[in-house]
C-alpha positions as CSV (number, residue, x, y, z in Angstrom):
1,M,-3.7,-37.3,-80.6
2,A,-1.9,-35.2,-83.2
3,E,1.6,-35.9,-84.1
4,N,2.5,-32.0,-83.6
5,D,0.6,-32.1,-80.1
6,L,2.4,-34.9,-79.4
7,K,5.8,-33.9,-80.6
8,V,5.1,-30.5,-78.1
9,I,4.5,-32.5,-75.2
10,L,7.4,-35.0,-75.6
11,K,9.7,-31.8,-76.0
12,A,8.2,-30.7,-72.9
13,K,9.0,-34.1,-71.1
14,E,12.6,-34.1,-72.3
15,L,12.6,-29.8,-70.9
16,A,11.5,-31.4,-67.3
17,A,13.9,-34.0,-67.2
18,H,17.5,-32.0,-68.3
19,T,15.6,-29.0,-66.1
20,L,15.9,-31.9,-62.9
21,R,19.0,-33.4,-64.1
22,V,21.2,-29.7,-64.4
23,T,19.3,-28.3,-61.2
24,S,19.9,-31.7,-59.0
25,N,23.7,-31.0,-59.7
26,A,24.8,-29.6,-55.9
27,N,28.4,-28.5,-57.9
28,R,26.7,-26.2,-60.0
29,Y,23.9,-25.0,-57.9
30,P,25.4,-24.3,-55.0
31,K,23.4,-24.6,-51.5
32,K,22.8,-20.6,-51.3
33,F,20.2,-21.5,-54.2
34,R,18.7,-24.6,-53.9
35,F,16.0,-23.5,-52.2
36,S,14.8,-20.6,-54.2
37,L,16.3,-20.6,-57.9
38,V,16.4,-24.5,-58.3
39,D,13.2,-25.0,-57.0
40,K,11.6,-22.0,-59.0
41,M,13.3,-24.0,-62.0
42,Q,12.3,-27.1,-61.3
43,N,8.9,-26.3,-60.9
44,K,8.2,-24.4,-63.8
45,S,9.9,-26.9,-66.4
46,M,7.3,-29.8,-64.2
47,E,4.1,-27.0,-64.7
48,I,5.3,-26.1,-68.7
49,Y,4.8,-30.0,-69.1
50,E,1.8,-30.7,-67.0
51,M,-0.1,-27.6,-68.8
52,L,0.2,-29.1,-72.4
53,F,-0.4,-32.8,-71.0
54,E,-3.7,-31.4,-69.7
55,A,-4.0,-29.5,-73.1
56,N,-3.6,-32.3,-74.6
57,R,-5.8,-34.0,-72.8
58,T,-8.7,-31.3,-72.7
59,D,-11.5,-32.0,-75.3
60,I,-11.3,-29.0,-77.8
61,K,-15.3,-29.8,-78.7
62,A,-16.3,-29.3,-75.5
63,Y,-13.6,-27.2,-73.8
64,K,-11.8,-25.3,-76.4
65,R,-11.1,-21.7,-74.1
66,D,-10.0,-24.0,-71.2
67,R,-7.6,-25.6,-73.6
68,L,-5.8,-22.3,-74.7
69,E,-6.1,-21.2,-71.5
70,L,-3.4,-24.5,-70.7
71,Q,-1.6,-23.6,-73.7
72,T,-1.1,-19.9,-73.1
73,K,-0.2,-21.2,-69.6
74,A,2.6,-23.5,-70.5
75,I,4.2,-20.6,-73.0
76,T,3.6,-18.0,-70.6
77,Y,5.9,-20.1,-68.0
78,C,8.3,-20.7,-71.0
79,D,9.4,-16.9,-70.5
80,E,9.8,-17.0,-66.8
81,L,11.6,-20.0,-67.0
82,L,13.8,-18.6,-69.5
83,F,14.5,-15.9,-67.1
84,Y,15.6,-18.0,-64.4
85,I,18.1,-19.7,-66.8
86,E,19.5,-16.4,-67.9
87,M,19.9,-15.5,-63.7
88,S,21.7,-18.6,-63.9
89,H,24.1,-17.8,-66.8
90,E,24.6,-13.6,-65.1
91,L,25.4,-15.4,-61.7
92,R,28.1,-17.8,-63.2
93,I,25.9,-21.0,-62.1
94,I,26.3,-22.2,-65.8
95,N,28.4,-21.3,-68.6
96,S,27.1,-19.7,-72.2
97,D,27.0,-23.0,-73.7
98,S,24.6,-24.5,-70.7
99,M,22.4,-21.5,-71.3
100,E,22.2,-21.8,-74.9
101,Y,21.2,-25.5,-74.9
102,W,18.8,-25.5,-72.1
103,S,17.5,-21.4,-73.5
104,K,16.7,-23.2,-77.1
105,M,14.9,-26.1,-75.4
106,V,12.4,-23.9,-73.5
107,S,12.4,-21.5,-76.8
108,D,11.1,-25.1,-79.0
109,V,9.0,-25.9,-76.6
110,K,7.4,-22.5,-76.5
111,H,7.0,-21.9,-80.1
112,M,5.4,-25.2,-80.9
113,A,3.1,-24.8,-77.7
114,I,2.3,-21.2,-79.8
115,A,1.9,-23.0,-82.6
116,W,-0.5,-25.6,-81.4
117,R,-2.5,-22.5,-79.9
118,T,-2.6,-20.8,-83.3
119,K,-3.7,-24.3,-85.0
120,D,-6.4,-24.8,-82.2
121,R,-7.8,-21.1,-82.7
122,Q,-8.7,-21.7,-86.8
123,R,-10.3,-24.7,-85.1
């Protein structure tokens, strides 16, 4: 496993843990959001991690297309998670500082995944 590949996977794992920690706070996410927005956020963050982890396990020589697809899905899921975070801010569930920190984590994972995919395309 290349060092950069490991970094994006660890960052995605950190993002998933942060998302679960924040959305599990019942004071921050009241009951009316528990089974819609929260579930979507938690699922998206876990799917981002799972897609990148699986991409890393996929042999680029034999399954390059599959690997690139997994990376692309993870990038798309980052965009979806960013939307949920913005919605949480608009609904005044999280404050601006929390939104900025969380959005930066998602953006970091997204940009690292884009760089990884670009490198894989050139192989």
